[in-house]
C-alpha positions as CSV (number, residue, x, y, z in Angstrom):
1,M,56.4,117.5,173.8
2,E,58.0,115.4,171.1
3,L,61.2,113.3,171.3
4,N,63.3,112.9,168.1
5,I,64.3,109.3,168.4
6,D,67.2,109.0,166.0
7,L,68.4,105.4,165.5
8,H,70.0,103.6,162.7
9,P,68.0,100.7,161.1
10,A,69.6,97.9,163.2
11,Q,68.9,99.8,166.4
12,L,65.3,100.5,165.3
13,A,64.7,96.7,164.8
14,I,65.6,96.1,168.4
15,F,63.7,99.2,169.7
16,N,60.5,98.2,167.9
17,S,60.6,94.6,169.0
18,E,57.6,93.7,171.2
19,A,59.5,91.1,173.2
20,R,59.4,91.6,176.9
21,F,63.1,90.6,177.3
22,K,65.6,91.4,174.6
23,I,69.2,90.2,174.3
24,V,71.6,92.1,172.0
25,S,75.0,90.7,171.2
26,A,76.7,93.3,169.1
27,G,80.2,94.4,168.1
28,R,82.1,97.4,169.4
29,R,80.7,100.8,168.3
30,F,77.4,99.3,167.1
31,G,75.5,101.9,169.2
32,K,74.3,99.7,172.1
33,S,74.5,102.5,174.7
34,R,72.5,105.0,172.6
35,L,69.8,102.4,172.0
36,A,69.7,101.7,175.7
37,A,69.4,105.4,176.6
38,W,66.4,105.8,174.4
39,L,64.7,102.7,175.8
40,L,65.3,103.9,179.4
41,L,63.8,107.3,178.7
42,I,60.7,105.9,176.8
43,K,60.1,103.1,179.4
44,A,60.3,105.6,182.3
45,L,57.9,108.0,180.5
46,Q,55.4,105.2,179.9
47,S,55.5,103.9,183.5
48,D,52.6,104.8,185.8
49,S,54.3,103.9,189.1
50,K,57.6,102.2,188.8
51,D,61.1,103.5,188.0
52,V,63.8,102.1,185.7
53,F,67.4,101.0,186.3
54,Y,70.5,101.0,184.1
55,V,73.1,98.5,185.5
56,G,76.7,98.5,184.4
57,P,79.5,96.2,185.7
58,T,80.4,99.0,188.2
59,F,78.7,102.2,189.3
60,Q,81.5,104.3,187.9
61,Q,81.4,102.5,184.5
62,A,77.6,102.9,184.4
63,K,78.0,106.6,185.0
64,D,80.8,107.0,182.5
65,I,78.9,105.1,179.8
66,M,75.4,106.4,180.2
67,W,75.0,109.6,182.3
68,H,76.0,112.1,179.6
69,T,74.1,110.3,176.9
70,L,70.9,110.3,179.0
71,K,71.2,113.9,179.8
72,E,71.8,114.8,176.2
73,L,68.9,112.8,174.7
74,G,66.4,113.4,177.5
75,R,67.0,117.1,178.1
76,E,63.4,117.9,177.0
77,V,61.8,115.5,179.5
78,I,64.2,115.7,182.5
79,E,63.0,117.6,185.5
80,S,66.0,117.2,187.8
81,T,69.3,115.3,188.0
82,Y,71.5,114.3,190.9
83,E,75.1,114.0,189.9
84,N,76.6,112.2,192.9
85,T,74.0,109.4,193.0
86,A,73.5,109.4,189.2
87,Q,69.7,109.5,189.2
88,M,67.3,111.7,187.3
89,T,63.6,112.5,187.6
90,L,61.5,112.9,184.5
91,V,58.6,115.3,184.0
92,N,56.1,112.5,184.9
93,G,57.8,111.9,188.2
94,R,59.5,108.6,187.3
95,K,63.2,108.1,188.0
96,I,66.1,106.6,186.1
97,F,68.8,105.2,188.4
98,L,72.4,104.2,187.3
99,K,73.7,101.3,189.3
100,G,76.7,98.9,189.5
101,S,76.4,95.1,189.5
102,D,79.4,95.0,191.8
103,R,77.2,96.5,194.6
104,P,74.2,94.1,194.5
105,D,72.7,95.4,197.8
106,T,71.9,98.6,196.0
107,L,69.7,96.7,193.5
108,R,67.4,95.0,196.0
109,G,64.1,95.9,197.5
110,V,62.5,97.9,194.6
111,G,59.9,97.2,191.9
112,L,61.0,98.2,188.4
113,A,59.3,98.9,185.2
114,Y,62.4,98.3,183.1
115,V,66.1,97.5,183.4
116,V,69.0,97.6,181.1
117,L,72.0,95.3,181.9
118,D,75.0,96.6,180.0
119,E,78.0,94.2,179.4
120,Y,76.1,91.4,181.1
121,A,78.9,89.0,180.2
122,S,81.0,90.8,182.8
123,M,78.4,90.4,185.6
124,K,77.7,87.5,187.9
125,P,74.6,85.5,186.8
126,V,73.1,85.9,190.3
127,V,72.6,89.7,189.6
128,W,69.8,88.8,187.1
129,E,68.6,85.5,188.4
130,Q,68.2,86.3,192.1
131,I,68.1,90.1,192.3
132,I,66.9,91.9,189.2
133,R,64.4,89.4,187.8
134,P,62.1,89.4,190.9
135,T,61.9,93.3,190.8
136,L,60.1,93.1,187.5
137,A,57.3,90.8,188.6
138,D,54.8,93.5,190.0
139,V,54.1,95.2,186.7
140,R,55.5,92.6,184.3
141,G,58.5,94.8,183.6
142,G,60.9,94.2,180.8
143,A,64.7,94.0,180.4
144,L,67.4,94.7,177.8
145,F,70.6,92.8,177.9
146,I,73.4,94.3,175.8
147,G,77.0,93.5,175.4
148,T,79.9,92.2,173.4
149,P,80.5,88.4,173.9
150,A,83.2,87.3,176.3
151,G,83.5,83.7,175.4
152,K,80.8,81.1,176.0
153,N,79.6,82.1,179.4
154,H,76.2,82.9,181.0
155,F,75.6,85.6,178.4
156,Y,75.9,83.0,175.7
157,D,73.6,80.6,177.7
158,L,71.0,83.3,178.1
159,Y,71.2,84.2,174.4
160,Q,70.7,80.6,173.4
161,N,67.7,80.1,175.7
162,A,66.1,83.3,174.4
163,E,65.7,81.7,171.0
164,T,63.1,79.2,172.3
165,D,61.1,81.4,174.7
166,P,58.2,83.5,173.2
167,E,58.7,86.3,175.8
168,W,62.4,86.7,174.7
169,E,64.1,87.8,171.5
170,S,67.8,87.7,170.7
171,F,69.7,89.9,168.2
172,T,73.2,89.7,166.8
173,Y,74.8,92.6,164.9
174,N,78.3,93.3,163.6
175,S,80.0,96.6,164.2
176,T,79.6,97.2,160.5
177,D,75.8,97.3,161.0
178,N,76.3,100.8,162.3
179,P,76.4,102.9,159.1
180,Y,78.3,105.7,160.8
181,I,81.5,103.7,161.5
182,P,84.2,104.5,158.9
183,S,85.1,101.3,157.0
184,D,88.8,102.0,157.2
185,E,88.6,101.8,161.0
186,I,87.1,98.3,160.8
187,E,89.8,97.3,158.3
188,M,92.5,98.6,160.6
189,A,91.2,96.6,163.5
190,R,90.9,93.5,161.3
191,N,94.6,93.8,160.4
192,S,95.9,94.4,163.9
193,M,93.8,92.0,166.0
194,S,93.9,88.2,166.1
195,T,91.2,86.5,164.0
196,M,89.5,85.2,167.1
197,A,89.5,88.5,168.9
198,Y,88.2,90.3,165.8
199,R,85.3,87.9,165.4
200,Q,84.4,88.4,169.1
201,E,84.8,92.2,169.3
202,F,83.5,93.3,165.9
203,E,81.4,90.4,164.7
204,A,79.8,89.6,168.1
205,S,80.8,86.0,167.8
206,F,80.7,83.8,170.9
207,E,84.3,82.5,170.8
208,S,85.6,79.9,173.2
209,F,89.1,80.9,174.2
210,T,90.3,77.5,175.1
211,G,93.1,75.5,173.4
212,G,95.1,76.4,170.3
213,I,95.3,80.1,171.2
214,F,98.9,80.3,169.9
215,K,100.2,78.5,166.9
216,E,103.8,77.3,166.8
217,E,104.3,78.8,163.3
218,W,103.6,82.3,164.7
219,F,106.9,82.2,166.7
220,A,109.5,84.0,164.7
221,T,113.1,85.1,165.4
222,G,114.9,88.1,163.9
223,E,117.7,90.6,164.2
224,E,117.6,93.5,166.6
225,P,116.0,96.5,164.9
226,S,118.3,99.5,164.6
227,T,115.7,101.9,166.0
228,G,113.3,101.8,168.9
229,Q,113.5,101.9,172.7
230,Y,113.7,99.3,175.4
231,V,111.0,98.7,178.0
232,I,110.8,96.0,180.7
233,A,107.8,94.3,182.3
234,V,108.1,92.2,185.5
235,D,105.7,89.5,186.6
236,P,106.9,88.7,190.2
237,A,106.2,85.3,191.8
238,G,106.4,84.1,195.3
239,F,110.0,84.5,196.5
240,E,112.2,81.5,197.1
241,A,112.8,81.9,200.9
242,V,109.1,82.4,201.5
243,E,108.1,79.4,199.5
244,K,110.6,77.2,201.2
245,E,109.0,78.1,204.5
246,R,105.6,77.1,203.1
247,G,107.1,73.7,202.1
248,L,106.1,73.9,198.4
249,K,108.0,71.8,195.9
250,G,110.0,73.5,193.2
251,S,108.0,72.1,190.4
252,K,104.8,73.6,191.8
253,L,106.2,77.1,192.1
254,D,105.7,80.0,189.6
255,E,108.7,81.9,188.5
256,T,109.4,85.6,188.4
257,A,109.7,86.7,184.8
258,I,111.4,89.8,183.5
259,A,110.6,90.6,179.8
260,I,113.1,92.8,178.0
261,V,111.6,94.2,174.8
262,K,112.6,96.8,172.2
263,I,109.6,98.7,170.9
264,N,109.8,100.0,167.3
265,E,106.5,101.6,166.3
266,D,103.9,98.7,166.5
267,K,106.6,96.0,166.5
268,W,108.2,94.2,169.5
269,W,111.6,92.6,169.4
270,V,112.0,90.4,172.5
271,K,115.7,90.5,173.6
272,D,115.2,88.1,176.5
273,I,112.8,87.0,179.2
274,L,114.8,86.3,182.4
275,H,113.0,83.8,184.7
276,G,113.7,82.0,187.9
277,R,112.9,81.5,191.6
278,W,114.9,84.1,193.4
279,S,115.0,85.9,196.7
280,I,113.5,89.4,196.9
281,K,117.0,91.0,196.9
282,E,118.1,88.9,193.9
283,T,114.9,89.9,192.0
284,A,115.5,93.6,192.7
285,S,119.2,93.3,191.6
286,K,118.2,91.5,188.3
287,I,115.6,94.1,187.5
288,L,118.0,97.0,187.9
289,K,120.8,95.3,186.1
290,A,118.5,94.5,183.1
291,A,117.2,98.0,182.9
292,I,120.7,99.6,183.1
293,T,122.2,97.2,180.6
294,V,119.6,98.1,177.8
295,E,119.0,101.7,179.1
296,A,115.3,100.9,179.4
297,S,113.1,104.0,179.4
298,T,110.5,102.4,181.7
299,V,110.2,99.3,183.9
300,G,106.7,98.1,184.8
301,I,106.0,95.8,187.7
302,E,102.7,94.0,188.4
303,T,100.9,95.7,191.2
304,G,100.3,93.9,194.5
305,S,102.1,92.7,197.6
306,L,105.0,91.3,195.7
307,K,105.8,94.6,194.0
308,N,105.5,96.2,197.5
309,A,108.0,93.7,198.7
310,I,110.5,94.4,195.9
311,M,110.4,98.2,195.9
312,P,112.4,98.8,199.1
313,Y,115.2,96.5,197.9
314,L,115.1,98.1,194.4
315,Q,115.3,101.6,195.8
316,D,118.3,100.5,198.0
317,E,120.0,99.1,194.9
318,M,119.4,102.3,193.0
319,R,120.8,104.5,195.8
320,T,123.8,102.2,196.3
321,T,124.7,102.2,192.6
322,N,123.6,105.8,192.0
323,Q,121.6,104.5,189.0
324,F,117.9,105.3,188.8
325,I,115.1,103.9,186.6
326,H,111.5,104.9,186.0
327,I,109.1,102.5,187.5
328,D,105.4,102.1,186.5
329,E,102.7,100.0,188.1
330,L,101.1,97.4,186.0
331,R,97.4,96.4,186.5
332,H,95.4,93.5,185.1
333,G,92.5,95.8,184.1
334,G,89.9,93.5,185.6
335,K,90.7,90.8,183.1
336,K,91.5,87.2,184.1
337,K,95.0,86.1,183.3
338,T,94.0,84.0,180.3
339,E,92.1,86.9,178.7
340,R,94.9,89.3,179.4
341,I,97.6,87.2,177.8
342,T,95.3,86.3,174.8
343,W,94.3,89.9,174.1
344,S,97.9,91.2,174.4
345,L,99.8,88.6,172.5
346,Q,97.5,86.6,170.1
347,G,96.8,89.2,167.6
348,R,100.4,90.6,167.6
349,M,101.9,87.1,167.1
350,E,99.4,86.1,164.4
351,H,100.2,89.3,162.4
352,G,104.0,89.0,162.9
353,Q,104.4,92.0,165.2
354,I,106.5,90.1,167.7
355,T,109.9,88.7,166.9
356,F,112.4,87.0,169.3
357,N,116.1,87.3,169.6
358,R,117.6,84.5,167.6
359,D,120.6,84.3,169.9
360,R,118.5,83.1,172.9
361,D,117.1,79.7,173.7
362,W,113.3,80.0,173.7
363,K,112.4,76.4,174.5
364,V,110.7,77.3,177.8
365,F,108.7,80.1,176.2
366,K,107.6,78.0,173.3
367,S,106.5,75.2,175.6
368,Q,104.4,77.6,177.7
369,M,103.0,79.2,174.5
370,I,101.9,75.8,173.0
371,D,100.4,74.6,176.3
372,F,98.5,77.8,177.0
373,P,95.9,77.9,178.5
374,N,96.4,74.9,180.8
375,H,96.0,75.2,184.5
376,L,98.6,72.4,184.9
377,A,101.2,74.3,183.0
378,H,103.2,77.4,183.8
379,D,102.6,80.7,181.9
380,D,104.9,83.1,183.7
381,L,106.9,84.1,180.6
382,L,103.7,84.7,178.6
383,D,102.3,86.8,181.4
384,A,105.4,89.0,181.7
385,L,105.5,89.6,177.9
386,S,101.7,90.4,177.9
387,Y,102.4,93.3,180.2
388,I,104.6,95.0,177.7
389,D,101.7,96.6,176.0
390,Q,100.9,98.5,179.2
391,V,104.5,99.5,179.7
392,S,104.9,100.8,176.1
393,I,101.7,102.9,176.4
394,A,102.6,104.2,179.8
395,D,106.1,105.0,178.5
396,F,104.6,107.0,175.7
397,A,102.3,108.9,178.1
398,H,105.3,109.6,180.4
399,S,107.3,110.9,177.5
400,I,104.7,113.5,176.6
401,E,104.0,114.3,180.3
402,L,100.3,113.5,180.5
403,E,98.5,114.1,183.8
404,E,99.1,111.7,186.6
405,D,95.6,110.3,186.5
406,W,95.9,109.2,182.9
407,E,94.9,105.6,182.4
408,P,96.3,103.7,179.4
409,Y,94.0,102.1,176.9
410,D,95.0,100.0,174.0
411,E,92.4,98.9,171.4
412,V,94.3,95.7,170.5
413,S,94.8,94.5,174.1
414,G,91.7,96.0,175.8
415,Y,93.7,98.1,178.3
């Protein structure tokens, strides 16, 4: 039985490395998952007694990324598969298990011949240090860490340490090291993403997303475009009556922000970002009034308890006025607020894709933009505006009547 291991030159360099532990920092679409699949199959076939694990950030992500690829590449050596648990048995009796790092208890108590940790930057360091590493001791098993950088975190530290340890080897490859990626796709990404985001996502550079994320010269005003459609994104904050009961001072409170934006192809024209500390009823009234005034096609509200508090009042307002608007639920996509704002706005502002209504006072927005990220400063207006990418994508999906379980994804913002 012969396996046809088809890898491009950069993948082969990693595959053929004799290091026990390999760390691969590579750009998007480099082919990390295909490389991982081949290593999982080969290591399982070579093992006399121990099985192998593929660990993703979550079980569902692990299955989405790896299950089909493993079945396709290993069809000649797979004896049986179990779809629900995402495990397969090879012809030599060894098993490959797909796991999620978010369920650490499922990773304990076994000895392993090999493990792949995919998108290690998104996992907690304890997964490797206290759970996975001890499972490799019995047979001196190995590991492959793969991922795209996410700032200078534990993935960066591990990468740096690997360069001085003889049992470890680290690799860095750009997306362009995959010869099968069309060059025009790379160029399109370069022209639409911020310089920092492009370096991280396509050149696998460990970028530190702190300080100077937005430049003042990127802020531009302009006239309202003649074409396009309005959408609204709402980032609710703690409501005034509730916060007074908690005894919080006004200067410490976040504000609810309502971003009103006209979308024209890939350009945003920001008409206004209403902001303030209002009661729940006031907030609902302001959302409906803003949507009706500009005839917004979609209003997105950040999911959570605050949205749940707003909705009954908003529905009452709509019934009372007999004016109804389409509401979408906005999610943070597993990203921290700093990452979400950066990915949504930095590239667009750098490339002049966002302009602001010249008839409004943007002093508060510009102050938040220049201070960002600073845990001592507010970022409510930035946060509301960052959600517009989700609203615009969801609005497009709504307009062409996609299935209800469709999940928006934007290559620029990462959603």
